[in-house]
Residue frames as qw, qx, qy, qz and C-alpha x, y, z in Angstrom:
[[0.868, 0.376, 0.125, 0.299, 5.08, -55.90, 16.68],
 [0.336, -0.758, 0.284, 0.481, 8.69, -54.74, 16.56],
 [0.733, 0.679, 0.001, -0.048, 9.65, -54.03, 12.93],
 [0.184, 0.808, -0.547, 0.116, 13.31, -53.93, 13.92],
 [0.781, -0.303, 0.540, -0.081, 13.50, -57.52, 15.14],
 [0.591, 0.582, -0.516, -0.215, 15.66, -59.85, 13.08],
 [0.987, -0.091, -0.117, 0.055, 17.24, -63.29, 13.10],
 [0.176, -0.857, 0.479, -0.069, 20.37, -62.85, 15.20],
 [0.990, 0.049, 0.049, 0.121, 22.86, -65.45, 13.94],
 [0.599, -0.456, 0.344, 0.561, 26.61, -65.84, 13.62],
 [0.430, 0.851, -0.050, -0.296, 27.79, -63.55, 10.83],
 [0.793, 0.080, 0.340, 0.499, 30.03, -64.74, 8.02],
 [0.107, 0.962, 0.009, -0.252, 31.88, -61.54, 7.23],
 [0.762, 0.399, 0.051, 0.507, 34.60, -60.49, 4.81],
 [0.318, -0.900, 0.067, 0.289, 37.45, -58.27, 5.96],
 [0.760, 0.380, 0.072, 0.522, 40.29, -56.77, 3.91],
 [0.434, -0.603, -0.044, 0.668, 43.04, -54.38, 5.00],
 [0.457, 0.777, 0.295, 0.317, 43.03, -51.15, 3.00],
 [0.170, 0.817, -0.216, 0.507, 45.28, -48.77, 4.99],
 [0.761, -0.383, -0.342, 0.398, 47.85, -48.83, 7.79],
 [0.068, 0.841, -0.171, 0.508, 49.04, -45.82, 9.82],
 [0.275, 0.293, -0.710, 0.578, 51.08, -45.54, 13.04],
 [0.348, -0.136, 0.468, -0.801, 47.82, -45.14, 15.00],
 [0.715, 0.196, 0.489, -0.460, 45.30, -47.49, 13.37],
 [0.155, -0.034, 0.861, 0.484, 44.56, -49.99, 10.64],
 [0.545, 0.309, 0.098, -0.773, 41.58, -49.49, 8.33],
 [0.244, 0.043, 0.952, 0.182, 39.64, -52.45, 6.95],
 [0.530, 0.004, -0.347, -0.774, 36.76, -52.86, 4.51],
 [0.238, 0.049, 0.915, -0.323, 34.09, -55.10, 6.05],
 [0.565, 0.019, -0.302, -0.767, 30.96, -56.59, 4.52],
 [0.149, 0.058, 0.965, -0.210, 28.40, -59.23, 5.48],
 [0.169, -0.400, -0.745, -0.507, 24.89, -60.29, 4.40],
 [0.344, -0.275, 0.179, -0.880, 21.96, -58.33, 5.77],
 [0.110, 0.163, 0.928, -0.316, 19.52, -60.06, 8.11],
 [0.398, 0.610, 0.464, -0.505, 16.70, -58.18, 6.35],
 [0.285, -0.022, 0.654, 0.700, 17.03, -58.82, 2.61],
 [0.435, 0.597, 0.247, -0.627, 14.80, -56.90, 0.19],
 [0.764, 0.540, 0.344, 0.078, 14.08, -57.08, -3.53],
 [0.282, 0.923, -0.257, 0.055, 16.95, -54.60, -4.05],
 [0.925, 0.062, -0.214, 0.309, 20.11, -56.68, -4.37],
 [0.377, 0.543, -0.304, 0.686, 22.43, -53.74, -3.55],
 [0.486, -0.643, 0.177, -0.564, 20.73, -53.31, -0.17],
 [0.947, -0.242, -0.139, -0.162, 21.43, -56.88, 0.81],
 [0.773, 0.067, -0.313, 0.547, 25.11, -56.57, 1.64],
 [0.373, -0.920, -0.067, 0.101, 26.00, -54.49, 4.68],
 [0.689, 0.414, -0.116, 0.584, 29.20, -52.50, 4.05],
 [0.338, -0.941, 0.001, -0.014, 31.46, -50.41, 6.18],
 [0.515, 0.571, -0.449, 0.455, 34.97, -49.42, 7.18],
 [0.786, -0.579, -0.193, 0.103, 36.54, -50.57, 10.44],
 [0.218, 0.767, -0.403, 0.449, 39.24, -48.47, 12.11],
 [0.876, -0.361, -0.284, 0.148, 41.21, -50.61, 14.57],
 [0.171, -0.917, 0.333, -0.136, 43.47, -48.72, 17.01],
 [0.730, 0.333, -0.539, 0.255, 46.96, -50.15, 17.25],
 [0.273, 0.294, -0.669, 0.625, 48.36, -51.40, 20.57],
 [0.493, -0.193, 0.378, -0.759, 45.01, -51.82, 22.37],
 [0.001, -0.008, 1.000, 0.011, 43.74, -55.26, 23.33],
 [0.005, 0.590, 0.805, -0.060, 40.12, -54.44, 24.26],
 [0.057, 0.014, 0.099, 0.993, 38.95, -51.21, 22.66],
 [0.368, 0.526, 0.522, -0.562, 35.54, -49.56, 22.97],
 [0.299, 0.262, 0.702, 0.591, 33.64, -49.34, 19.69],
 [0.274, 0.520, 0.183, -0.788, 31.82, -46.37, 18.14],
 [0.423, 0.411, 0.739, 0.325, 29.44, -47.17, 15.27],
 [0.034, 0.429, -0.062, -0.901, 29.22, -44.10, 13.04],
 [0.374, 0.535, 0.751, 0.102, 26.06, -43.72, 10.95],
 [0.171, -0.117, 0.240, 0.948, 26.08, -41.07, 8.23],
 [0.413, 0.512, 0.287, -0.696, 23.37, -38.94, 6.67],
 [0.752, 0.564, 0.303, -0.158, 21.96, -38.98, 3.14],
 [0.635, 0.753, -0.162, 0.060, 24.27, -39.73, 0.23],
 [0.833, 0.133, -0.231, 0.485, 28.02, -40.24, -0.01],
 [0.137, 0.645, -0.212, 0.721, 28.82, -36.72, 1.20],
 [0.645, -0.637, 0.040, -0.420, 27.20, -37.55, 4.53],
 [0.952, -0.176, -0.144, 0.207, 29.85, -40.22, 5.17],
 [0.482, 0.603, -0.268, 0.577, 32.74, -37.72, 5.03],
 [0.281, -0.688, 0.365, -0.561, 32.44, -36.36, 8.60],
 [0.939, -0.292, 0.089, -0.155, 32.05, -39.93, 9.87],
 [0.874, 0.262, -0.164, 0.375, 35.41, -40.86, 8.38],
 [0.176, 0.665, -0.327, 0.648, 37.09, -37.80, 9.87],
 [0.622, -0.570, 0.253, -0.473, 35.60, -38.60, 13.28],
 [0.996, -0.071, -0.050, 0.027, 36.67, -42.24, 12.97],
 [0.663, 0.442, -0.300, 0.524, 40.27, -41.23, 12.35],
 [0.120, -0.651, 0.336, -0.670, 40.25, -38.84, 15.30],
 [0.789, -0.431, 0.196, -0.392, 38.66, -41.32, 17.71],
 [0.971, 0.099, -0.156, 0.150, 40.83, -44.25, 16.57],
 [0.427, 0.568, -0.392, 0.585, 43.92, -42.16, 17.25],
 [0.340, -0.537, 0.410, -0.654, 42.63, -41.79, 20.82],
 [0.079, -0.182, 0.953, -0.231, 42.05, -45.54, 21.25],
 [0.619, 0.281, 0.485, -0.550, 38.39, -45.99, 20.25],
 [0.286, 0.089, 0.848, 0.438, 37.68, -48.53, 17.51],
 [0.401, 0.444, 0.097, -0.795, 35.25, -47.20, 14.90],
 [0.374, 0.272, 0.835, 0.299, 32.93, -48.77, 12.34],
 [0.261, 0.351, -0.124, -0.891, 31.69, -46.39, 9.63],
 [0.463, 0.335, 0.818, -0.061, 28.47, -47.99, 8.42],
 [0.072, 0.054, -0.495, -0.864, 27.45, -47.27, 4.84],
 [0.464, 0.315, 0.511, -0.651, 23.74, -46.55, 4.83],
 [0.545, 0.428, 0.709, 0.128, 21.24, -47.72, 2.24],
 [0.320, 0.926, 0.166, -0.109, 21.43, -44.20, 0.75],
 [0.295, -0.653, 0.532, 0.451, 25.17, -44.50, 0.06],
 [0.571, 0.547, -0.397, -0.466, 26.03, -45.13, -3.60],
 [0.103, 0.325, -0.940, -0.018, 27.58, -48.50, -2.73],
 [0.145, 0.215, 0.928, -0.268, 24.13, -49.72, -1.61],
 [0.393, 0.443, 0.206, -0.780, 21.58, -47.47, -3.30],
 [0.582, 0.352, 0.719, 0.142, 19.38, -49.25, -5.88],
 [0.210, 0.084, 0.466, 0.855, 19.38, -47.80, -9.38],
 [0.121, -0.628, -0.671, -0.377, 15.60, -47.33, -9.19],
 [0.369, -0.828, -0.364, 0.215, 15.99, -44.89, -6.27],
 [0.570, -0.108, 0.044, 0.814, 19.05, -42.88, -7.30],
 [0.083, 0.294, 0.267, 0.914, 17.09, -40.08, -8.96],
 [0.458, -0.569, -0.321, -0.602, 14.25, -39.93, -6.45],
 [0.404, -0.027, -0.726, 0.555, 15.76, -40.24, -2.97],
 [0.106, 0.124, 0.416, -0.894, 13.50, -37.45, -1.69],
 [0.594, 0.066, -0.221, -0.771, 10.46, -38.78, -3.50],
 [0.207, 0.023, -0.977, 0.048, 10.26, -42.25, -1.96],
 [0.579, -0.466, -0.450, -0.496, 6.86, -43.58, -0.93],
 [0.536, -0.601, 0.365, -0.467, 6.03, -43.90, 2.81],
 [0.992, -0.088, 0.082, -0.046, 6.47, -47.67, 2.41],
 [0.747, 0.458, -0.231, 0.423, 9.95, -47.20, 0.90],
 [0.047, -0.707, 0.398, -0.583, 10.97, -44.83, 3.69],
 [0.796, -0.433, 0.255, -0.337, 9.73, -47.31, 6.28],
 [0.980, 0.125, -0.035, 0.153, 11.72, -50.10, 4.64],
 [0.463, 0.644, -0.325, 0.515, 14.84, -47.90, 4.56],
 [0.376, -0.651, 0.409, -0.517, 14.55, -47.34, 8.31],
 [0.954, -0.206, 0.141, -0.164, 14.04, -51.06, 8.96],
 [0.858, 0.349, -0.174, 0.333, 17.15, -52.01, 7.00],
 [0.230, 0.705, -0.341, 0.577, 19.22, -49.23, 8.57],
 [0.565, -0.596, 0.358, -0.445, 18.33, -49.97, 12.20],
 [0.989, -0.080, 0.123, -0.014, 18.87, -53.70, 11.68],
 [0.673, 0.563, -0.267, 0.399, 22.23, -52.90, 10.02],
 [0.116, -0.714, 0.444, -0.529, 23.36, -51.10, 13.19],
 [0.806, -0.378, 0.334, -0.310, 22.28, -54.03, 15.33],
 [0.966, 0.224, -0.027, 0.128, 24.13, -56.44, 13.04],
 [0.372, 0.698, -0.419, 0.446, 27.33, -54.40, 13.41],
 [0.490, -0.581, 0.486, -0.432, 27.04, -55.10, 17.14],
 [0.979, -0.018, 0.182, -0.093, 26.70, -58.82, 16.36],
 [0.735, 0.556, -0.232, 0.311, 29.82, -58.54, 14.20],
 [0.001, -0.755, 0.450, -0.478, 31.69, -56.69, 16.96],
 [0.750, -0.443, 0.381, -0.310, 30.96, -59.46, 19.44],
 [0.973, 0.162, 0.094, 0.135, 32.88, -61.83, 17.16],
 [0.492, 0.703, -0.261, 0.442, 35.94, -59.54, 17.00],
 [0.756, -0.346, -0.415, 0.369, 38.32, -60.31, 19.88],
 [0.410, 0.061, -0.186, 0.891, 39.96, -56.87, 20.11],
 [0.265, -0.468, -0.169, -0.826, 36.61, -55.08, 20.74],
 [0.055, 0.076, 0.772, -0.628, 35.06, -54.80, 24.21],
 [0.174, -0.424, -0.756, -0.467, 31.41, -55.84, 23.61],
 [0.299, -0.682, -0.589, 0.314, 30.31, -54.05, 26.79],
 [0.161, -0.629, -0.016, 0.761, 31.52, -50.65, 25.57],
 [0.313, 0.340, 0.654, 0.599, 29.64, -49.89, 22.37],
 [0.110, 0.598, 0.240, -0.757, 28.35, -46.45, 21.35],
 [0.468, 0.586, 0.551, 0.366, 26.57, -45.03, 18.32],
 [0.094, -0.498, 0.050, 0.861, 27.28, -41.70, 16.66],
 [0.393, 0.551, 0.695, 0.242, 24.60, -40.69, 14.18],
 [0.090, -0.309, 0.126, 0.938, 24.53, -37.65, 11.92],
 [0.426, 0.169, -0.260, -0.850, 21.29, -36.24, 10.43],
 [0.838, 0.005, -0.324, -0.438, 19.35, -39.23, 9.00],
 [0.614, 0.162, -0.718, 0.284, 21.97, -41.38, 10.70],
 [0.096, -0.195, 0.571, -0.791, 20.99, -39.72, 13.97],
 [0.731, -0.073, -0.007, -0.678, 17.37, -40.77, 13.49],
 [0.842, 0.124, -0.516, -0.094, 18.45, -44.34, 12.78],
 [0.404, 0.261, -0.698, 0.531, 20.98, -44.44, 15.64],
 [0.331, -0.236, 0.438, -0.802, 18.52, -43.16, 18.23],
 [0.864, -0.040, -0.124, -0.487, 15.98, -45.85, 17.31],
 [0.764, 0.213, -0.591, 0.147, 18.69, -48.53, 17.38],
 [0.167, 0.284, -0.660, 0.675, 19.93, -47.43, 20.80],
 [0.556, -0.220, 0.221, -0.771, 16.41, -47.23, 22.20],
 [0.924, -0.014, -0.083, -0.372, 15.57, -50.83, 21.31],
 [0.871, 0.181, -0.377, 0.256, 19.01, -52.42, 21.76],
 [0.522, -0.845, 0.106, -0.054, 20.49, -52.12, 25.24],
 [0.859, -0.048, 0.104, 0.500, 23.84, -53.41, 24.03],
 [0.331, 0.620, 0.042, 0.710, 24.42, -49.82, 22.93],
 [0.515, -0.474, -0.476, 0.533, 25.69, -48.05, 26.04],
 [0.117, -0.618, -0.080, 0.773, 25.91, -44.45, 24.79],
 [0.474, 0.615, 0.540, 0.324, 24.63, -42.35, 21.91],
 [0.141, -0.465, 0.085, 0.870, 25.73, -39.13, 20.20],
 [0.400, 0.650, 0.627, 0.157, 23.14, -37.60, 17.85],
 [0.223, -0.346, 0.156, 0.898, 24.23, -34.70, 15.64],
 [0.308, 0.172, -0.263, -0.898, 21.87, -32.35, 13.74],
 [0.276, -0.224, -0.915, -0.189, 19.07, -34.74, 14.58],
 [0.366, -0.075, 0.338, -0.864, 15.73, -34.71, 16.35],
 [0.139, 0.266, 0.953, -0.036, 12.27, -36.21, 16.13],
 [0.351, 0.636, 0.466, -0.505, 8.63, -35.60, 15.20],
 [0.363, 0.019, 0.633, 0.684, 9.01, -36.07, 11.45],
 [0.149, 0.750, 0.616, 0.189, 5.56, -34.60, 10.73],
 [0.169, -0.936, -0.083, 0.298, 6.61, -31.31, 12.29],
 [0.479, -0.401, 0.462, 0.629, 10.00, -31.57, 10.58],
 [0.347, 0.368, 0.669, 0.544, 8.36, -31.73, 7.17],
 [0.003, 0.878, 0.472, 0.079, 5.95, -28.91, 8.01],
 [0.267, -0.928, 0.026, 0.259, 8.51, -26.49, 9.50],
 [0.690, -0.215, 0.386, 0.574, 11.65, -27.44, 7.56],
 [0.207, 0.823, -0.091, -0.521, 13.05, -24.86, 5.16],
 [0.291, -0.261, 0.779, 0.490, 14.73, -27.25, 2.74],
 [0.435, 0.242, -0.390, -0.775, 13.15, -27.36, -0.71],
 [0.401, -0.036, -0.890, -0.213, 12.40, -31.09, -0.61],
 [0.051, -0.297, -0.787, 0.538, 10.61, -30.69, 2.75],
 [0.316, 0.359, 0.105, -0.872, 8.42, -27.92, 1.38],
 [0.439, 0.158, -0.666, -0.582, 7.59, -30.14, -1.57],
 [0.224, -0.125, -0.957, 0.135, 6.50, -32.96, 0.76],
 [0.029, 0.478, 0.694, -0.538, 3.92, -30.88, 2.59],
 [0.065, 0.052, -0.327, -0.941, 2.77, -28.82, -0.40],
 [0.442, -0.280, -0.623, -0.582, -0.58, -30.62, -0.55],
 [0.427, -0.402, -0.736, 0.339, -1.21, -30.65, 3.22],
 [0.180, -0.777, -0.164, -0.580, -3.40, -28.01, 4.85],
 [0.017, -0.442, 0.578, -0.685, -2.74, -26.58, 8.29],
 [0.763, -0.236, 0.181, -0.573, -5.88, -28.29, 9.59],
 [0.947, 0.140, -0.285, -0.040, -4.61, -31.65, 8.31],
 [0.458, 0.443, -0.572, 0.516, -1.20, -31.04, 9.82],
 [0.314, -0.415, 0.474, -0.711, -2.64, -30.16, 13.24],
 [0.902, -0.110, 0.013, -0.417, -4.89, -33.22, 13.14],
 [0.848, 0.261, -0.426, 0.176, -1.92, -35.48, 12.35],
 [0.190, 0.462, -0.581, 0.643, 0.08, -33.95, 15.18],
 [0.616, -0.329, 0.301, -0.650, -2.81, -34.55, 17.57],
 [0.966, 0.047, -0.180, -0.180, -2.97, -38.19, 16.47],
 [0.657, 0.379, -0.525, 0.386, 0.75, -38.62, 16.95],
 [0.131, -0.472, 0.521, -0.699, 0.70, -37.11, 20.43],
 [0.825, -0.211, 0.162, -0.500, -2.10, -39.47, 21.44],
 [0.917, 0.220, -0.329, 0.051, -0.09, -42.36, 20.02],
 [0.359, 0.486, -0.576, 0.550, 3.01, -41.32, 22.00],
 [0.471, -0.413, 0.416, -0.659, 1.00, -41.19, 25.23],
 [0.951, -0.050, 0.017, -0.304, -0.30, -44.70, 24.59],
 [0.776, 0.385, -0.434, 0.249, 3.15, -46.01, 23.68],
 [0.025, 0.559, -0.565, 0.606, 4.63, -44.58, 26.89],
 [0.654, -0.297, 0.413, -0.561, 2.13, -46.62, 28.89],
 [0.943, 0.090, 0.229, -0.224, 1.95, -49.86, 26.91],
 [0.498, -0.346, 0.650, 0.458, 5.14, -50.04, 24.82],
 [0.361, 0.479, -0.371, -0.709, 5.30, -49.50, 21.06],
 [0.093, 0.085, -0.962, -0.242, 4.97, -53.26, 20.39],
 [0.050, 0.405, 0.875, -0.260, 1.51, -53.23, 21.95],
 [0.249, 0.668, 0.247, -0.657, 0.01, -50.21, 20.17],
 [0.558, 0.436, 0.584, 0.396, -1.22, -50.17, 16.57],
 [0.136, -0.378, 0.079, 0.912, -0.15, -46.92, 14.89],
 [0.497, 0.700, 0.368, -0.356, -2.68, -45.02, 12.78],
 [0.502, 0.819, -0.254, -0.115, 0.13, -44.16, 10.38],
 [0.949, 0.085, -0.114, 0.282, 3.02, -46.43, 9.40],
 [0.414, 0.636, -0.262, 0.596, 5.52, -43.58, 9.67],
 [0.548, -0.745, 0.177, -0.338, 4.96, -43.43, 13.43],
 [0.945, -0.263, 0.147, 0.131, 7.14, -46.54, 13.64],
 [0.736, 0.228, 0.021, 0.637, 10.09, -44.86, 11.95],
 [0.042, -0.866, 0.037, -0.496, 9.96, -41.63, 13.96],
 [0.438, 0.225, -0.638, 0.591, 12.68, -41.30, 16.65],
 [0.353, -0.360, 0.273, -0.819, 10.12, -39.66, 18.98],
 [0.856, -0.190, -0.308, -0.369, 8.24, -42.97, 19.23],
 [0.869, -0.055, -0.405, 0.280, 11.27, -44.54, 20.92],
 [0.183, 0.650, -0.324, 0.663, 12.72, -41.54, 22.74],
 [0.640, -0.616, 0.158, -0.431, 11.21, -42.41, 26.14],
 [0.981, -0.107, -0.080, 0.143, 13.40, -45.55, 26.12],
 [0.591, 0.447, -0.242, 0.626, 16.49, -43.31, 26.15],
 [0.372, -0.822, 0.088, -0.423, 15.65, -41.60, 29.45],
 [0.647, -0.662, 0.375, -0.060, 18.41, -41.97, 32.04],
 [0.892, 0.103, 0.246, 0.365, 20.77, -43.43, 29.43],
 [0.367, -0.538, 0.220, 0.726, 23.96, -41.63, 28.31],
 [0.486, 0.680, 0.461, 0.299, 22.99, -39.37, 25.39],
 [0.232, -0.492, 0.098, 0.833, 24.72, -36.32, 23.91],
 [0.463, 0.743, 0.468, 0.120, 22.94, -34.13, 21.36],
 [0.306, -0.381, 0.226, 0.843, 24.83, -31.67, 19.14],
 [0.358, 0.705, 0.607, 0.085, 22.69, -29.38, 17.04],
 [0.298, 0.182, 0.233, 0.908, 22.72, -26.32, 14.78],
 [0.088, 0.445, 0.429, -0.781, 20.86, -23.18, 15.82],
 [0.431, 0.520, -0.108, -0.729, 19.77, -22.34, 12.25],
 [0.293, -0.053, 0.926, 0.230, 19.12, -25.81, 10.89],
 [0.487, 0.242, -0.230, -0.807, 16.92, -25.74, 7.80],
 [0.530, 0.057, -0.800, -0.275, 16.49, -29.52, 7.69],
 [0.504, -0.386, -0.736, 0.235, 15.88, -30.32, 11.37],
 [0.155, -0.744, -0.075, -0.645, 14.02, -27.34, 12.88],
 [0.038, 0.368, -0.637, 0.677, 14.85, -26.33, 16.43],
 [0.689, -0.205, 0.200, -0.665, 11.36, -27.30, 17.64],
 [0.927, 0.100, -0.321, -0.169, 11.92, -30.88, 16.42],
 [0.495, 0.324, -0.646, 0.483, 15.20, -31.12, 18.26],
 [0.234, -0.309, 0.500, -0.775, 13.62, -29.78, 21.44],
 [0.842, -0.110, -0.065, -0.525, 10.65, -32.17, 21.16],
 [0.856, 0.149, -0.483, 0.109, 13.03, -35.13, 20.93],
 [0.256, 0.383, -0.579, 0.673, 15.24, -33.74, 23.73],
 [0.526, -0.310, 0.298, -0.734, 12.22, -33.43, 26.03],
 [0.932, -0.033, -0.165, -0.322, 11.07, -37.00, 25.28],
 [0.728, 0.278, -0.538, 0.320, 14.62, -38.29, 25.97],
 [0.663, -0.628, -0.317, 0.257, 14.57, -36.76, 29.45],
 [0.034, 0.989, -0.125, 0.072, 16.56, -33.62, 28.60],
 [0.880, -0.133, 0.050, 0.453, 20.04, -35.12, 28.09],
 [0.354, -0.563, 0.205, 0.718, 23.19, -33.07, 27.54],
 [0.542, 0.701, 0.408, 0.219, 22.78, -30.84, 24.48],
 [0.338, -0.461, 0.184, 0.800, 25.03, -28.35, 22.72],
 [0.478, 0.810, 0.339, -0.029, 23.92, -25.78, 20.15],
 [0.494, -0.211, 0.294, 0.790, 26.39, -24.38, 17.64],
 [0.287, 0.725, 0.087, -0.620, 25.77, -21.15, 15.67],
 [0.071, -0.258, 0.779, 0.567, 25.51, -22.81, 12.27],
 [0.747, 0.188, -0.162, -0.616, 23.20, -24.36, 9.72],
 [0.973, -0.045, 0.170, -0.147, 22.81, -28.09, 9.00],
 [0.880, 0.330, -0.101, 0.327, 25.94, -28.68, 6.82],
 [0.246, 0.746, -0.307, 0.538, 27.99, -25.80, 8.26],
 [0.776, -0.617, 0.062, -0.116, 28.01, -27.46, 11.70],
 [0.926, -0.013, -0.004, 0.378, 31.36, -28.97, 10.69],
 [0.266, 0.772, -0.191, 0.546, 33.03, -25.56, 10.79],
 [0.485, -0.685, 0.357, -0.410, 33.11, -26.30, 14.52],
 [0.883, 0.125, -0.453, -0.005, 34.83, -29.67, 14.04],
 [0.373, 0.325, -0.666, 0.558, 37.59, -29.24, 16.69],
 [0.374, -0.246, 0.450, -0.773, 35.05, -28.33, 19.39],
 [0.861, -0.011, -0.150, -0.486, 32.67, -31.09, 18.29],
 [0.768, 0.195, -0.594, 0.136, 35.33, -33.77, 18.48],
 [0.114, 0.301, -0.657, 0.681, 36.41, -32.63, 21.95],
 [0.611, -0.169, 0.252, -0.731, 32.82, -32.80, 23.19],
 [0.901, 0.088, -0.309, -0.291, 32.33, -36.26, 21.71],
 [0.592, 0.281, -0.671, 0.347, 35.59, -37.64, 23.10],
 [0.123, -0.284, 0.581, -0.753, 34.90, -36.26, 26.57],
 [0.747, -0.088, 0.093, -0.653, 31.36, -37.66, 26.54],
 [0.882, 0.148, -0.428, -0.130, 32.36, -41.12, 25.32],
 [0.378, 0.335, -0.710, 0.490, 35.23, -41.39, 27.78],
 [0.323, -0.201, 0.524, -0.762, 32.88, -40.64, 30.66],
 [0.804, 0.030, -0.005, -0.594, 29.89, -42.68, 29.41],
 [0.852, 0.212, -0.475, -0.058, 31.82, -45.81, 28.46],
 [0.229, 0.365, -0.726, 0.535, 34.10, -45.73, 31.51],
 [0.511, -0.230, 0.401, -0.725, 30.97, -45.88, 33.67],
 [0.927, 0.055, 0.012, -0.372, 30.02, -49.29, 32.21],
 [0.593, 0.480, -0.636, 0.113, 33.50, -50.84, 32.10]]
């Protein structure tokens, strides 16, 4: 079973112009989700589209932010920078953005049940895939040159989306990784420590052993043909990482990341086939102190990766 399958149909979308500059036009875009839930606010996919001016067939970067509204800020900065260079950008508002977050979850984002986390991943990955459907209906976008740029939680979502959807030709994953069980166990953030407070080291090691056995089986049979012992295995980027081998991937990570430990980044990097990776001397949020260098790396990578498929 593929939990990220959906009914791919023609999208009826709404678009409204909200800003014009000499380099790009910015639009608000929304359309119905292909995976509706009981939470009405989740059921409309929302985002901002940055259309470069003077380009007939532009490549598209789908930018997927981390938790909360603050996580969308670097995506918007990146979108402006890339659009100025001729890359169309769609900043996708995640289910954890205030424009889509249900009232019942606002005060307990880090206390969701495993079932709620799984559902959040399903919606988010399908959202990314629907943006690609939308892009294929937009005449000024080249549908053969689509990339994802995911930050933190958005990196987890983007890597799964790219792994299962070959329409995505390149991926940039920032302060991201895989092996969520290890992430919870080793992470230094307060909410991560709270999650594993009732787990013993023996239980943790046993779960890691189970997950490794699952990954070995998935590599041989495909994730659709293996029943996971734990539901969360199906929303862990590591489960899908082997599908990213030999595909254009750039990883940008923080050396002292308290949310995504270095071991979790390296585990994911190994499973992806050791793609290009850059480490910056920073923590998770302070990565953006290196914004000029980060944008240069991303632009250089996308130019090379997308030119190779044009």
